C-alpha positions in Angstrom: 0.1 0.0 0.1 1.5 3.2 -1.1 0.8 6.5 0.8 0.8 9.6 -1.2 3.0 12.6 0.1 1.8 15.9 0.9 4.1 18.9 0.9 3.6 21.4 3.9 5.4 24.5 5.0 6.2 25.3 8.6 7.8 28.2 10.3 10.0 28.0 13.3 12.8 30.0 15.0 16.1 29.8 13.3 17.7 28.6 16.6 15.3 25.8 16.8 15.9 24.8 13.4 19.7 24.8 13.9 19.4 22.5 17.0 17.0 20.3 15.0 19.3 20.0 12.1 22.2 19.1 14.5 19.9 16.6 16.2 18.9 14.8 12.9 22.5 14.6 11.6 23.8 13.1 14.9 20.7 10.6 14.7 21.6 9.9 10.9 18.2 10.9 9.2 18.7 11.6 5.7 16.6 14.8 5.6 14.3 16.9 7.6 11.2 15.2 6.2 12.4 11.8 7.3 13.0 13.4 10.9 9.6 15.0 11.1 7.7 12.1 9.7 9.3 9.9 12.5 8.3 12.7 15.2 4.8 13.0 13.9 4.3 9.2 13.8 5.7 9.0 17.5 3.4 11.7 18.7 0.3 9.9 16.9 1.4 6.6 18.6 1.7 8.2 22.0 -1.7 9.9 21.6 -3.1 6.6 20.7 -1.5 5.0 23.7 -3.2 7.7 26.1 -6.6 7.5 25.1 -8.1 3.9 24.8 -8.2 0.3 24.4 -6.6 0.0 21.1 -4.3 -3.2 21.1 -0.5 -2.1 21.0 2.8 -3.8 21.5 5.8 -2.3 23.2 8.2 -2.0 26.2 8.3 -1.0 29.6 11.9 -0.2 30.7 12.7 0.0 34.4 15.8 1.2 36.2 15.8 0.1 39.9 18.1 -0.6 42.9 18.7 -4.2 43.9 19.1 -2.9 47.5 15.4 -2.2 48.0 13.8 -5.1 50.1 11.5 -7.3 48.2 11.4 -5.1 45.1 12.3 -7.8 42.7 9.6 -10.1 44.1 7.0 -7.5 43.9 7.9 -6.6 40.2 7.7 -10.3 39.4 4.4 -10.5 41.2 2.8 -7.6 39.1 4.1 -9.2 35.9 2.5 -12.6 36.9 -0.7 -10.7 37.6 -0.6 -9.4 34.0 0.7 -12.7 32.3 -1.6 -12.0 29.2 0.1 -8.8 28.7 3.7 -9.3 29.6 5.4 -11.4 26.9 8.9 -11.5 28.1 11.5 -9.8 30.0 15.3 -9.1 30.1 17.2 -8.2 33.2 20.6 -6.5 32.7 22.8 -6.1 35.9 24.3 -2.7 36.0 27.1 -1.0 38.2 26.5 -0.2 41.9 23.7 -2.8 42.5 21.2 -1.6 39.9 19.3 -3.4 37.4 17.7 -2.4 34.1 14.6 -4.5 33.2 13.0 -4.4 29.8 9.4 -6.0 29.4 8.0 -6.8 26.1 4.2 -6.1 26.4 1.1 -6.2 24.3 -2.6 -5.5 25.0 -5.0 -2.7 25.2 -3.0 0.6 25.5 -4.9 1.8 28.7 -4.0 -1.5 30.4 -0.5 -1.3 29.2 -0.3 2.3 30.8 -1.8 1.0 34.0 0.7 -1.9 34.2 3.6 0.5 33.6 2.3 3.0 36.3 2.0 0.1 38.8 5.5 -1.1 38.1 7.1 2.4 37.9 5.7 3.7 41.1 7.0 0.8 43.2 9.5 1.9 45.9 13.0 1.4 44.7 12.4 2.0 40.9 14.5 4.8 40.0 12.8 5.6 36.6 10.8 3.9 34.0 9.0 4.4 30.8 6.3 3.0 28.6 7.1 3.0 24.7 4.3 1.7 22.4 3.7 0.9 18.8 0.6 0.4 16.9 2.2 -2.6 15.1 1.5 -5.8 17.2 3.0 -9.1 17.6 1.3 -11.7 15.3 -0.1 -14.6 17.2 2.3 -17.5 17.7 -0.4 -20.3 18.1 -3.9 -20.6 16.6 -6.5 -22.1 18.8 -7.8 -25.3 17.5 
């Protein structure tokens, strides 16, 4: 399916444009149009993730301290509670008794936001983020 292109014009301050050009060069975009398309798509996906029950796939990334009592047990219990949405997880042990955990998730956007909030607000989690995509994981097994 081919999508037709539209030419648009925008007006922004020169200082912002200079920063934008430097950023897109660092990130490796071929041109401004490619970078702006990526930004617009990201915003559309983010808005979709905020508003409802559209099924989406994504990741929840957590950074936490291993020194917090029972935190890993609590995070695991939350993931088990949501076994239908939490597809997989990866733990990376970082310096100074910290862990980065990346969860692959799929389900209704509002449910994924709720799960992310539940995990991120656990005492000992330093920071976390939910990233969503409208492209979903295909079913691995079909019901007979």
